[in-house]
N, C-alpha and C positions, 0 to 999 in steps of 0.2 A: 649284330651277329657278323656282318661283313667285316667290321673292324677287327673283331676277334680272329676271324679266319685269316685276314690279311697280315696280322701281326703275330701269328702263332709261334713263329721262330724266335720272337723276342720275349716270350713269356717264360720265366724261370720256373724251376721245380717248386712244388709246395711241400711244406713239412707235413709228414704223415704222423698221426698219433701212434704211440707205441705203449707197450705194457712192459714194465720192468719188475722183476721179482726182487724183493729186498734180499740182500746177501744173507745166506744161511737159511732162508725160508722155503726154498723149493722142496716139495714133498711133505710139507707140514701145513696144517690148517687149511686156509683158502687156496693154497698153492699145490694141493695134491692133484695129480693127473686124474682126469675123469674120462670115462668112456660114454659118449652120448650116442643114442640110437633112436629108432622109431618108437613112438608111444603106443602103437597098436599093431594089428595085423598088416602085413604088406598089401598095398593096393586098396585099402579100405579106410575112408575117413568119414566119420559121421558129421552132419551139418552142425556147426557151432562147437564141435569137440576140440579139445577137452574143455569142460565147463569150468575147471579150476586148473591151476598150474600143476604139471606133473613133476614130481621130484626126480632129478637126474640120478642114474645109478651111482652108487658110491657116496651119496650125500648123507 
């Protein structure tokens, strides 16, 4: 750890993963914008809930 801290200025940036939409595909099929929100009432979460995946709105 000491070596990492001592040489922090010598460490170059890392490549970050990205997502690219194929040309002409935005707004179609898998690339339709979706609005994600809570699965239930605000402030309440049941233990182990949800028991199965919840389908996002617009799917």
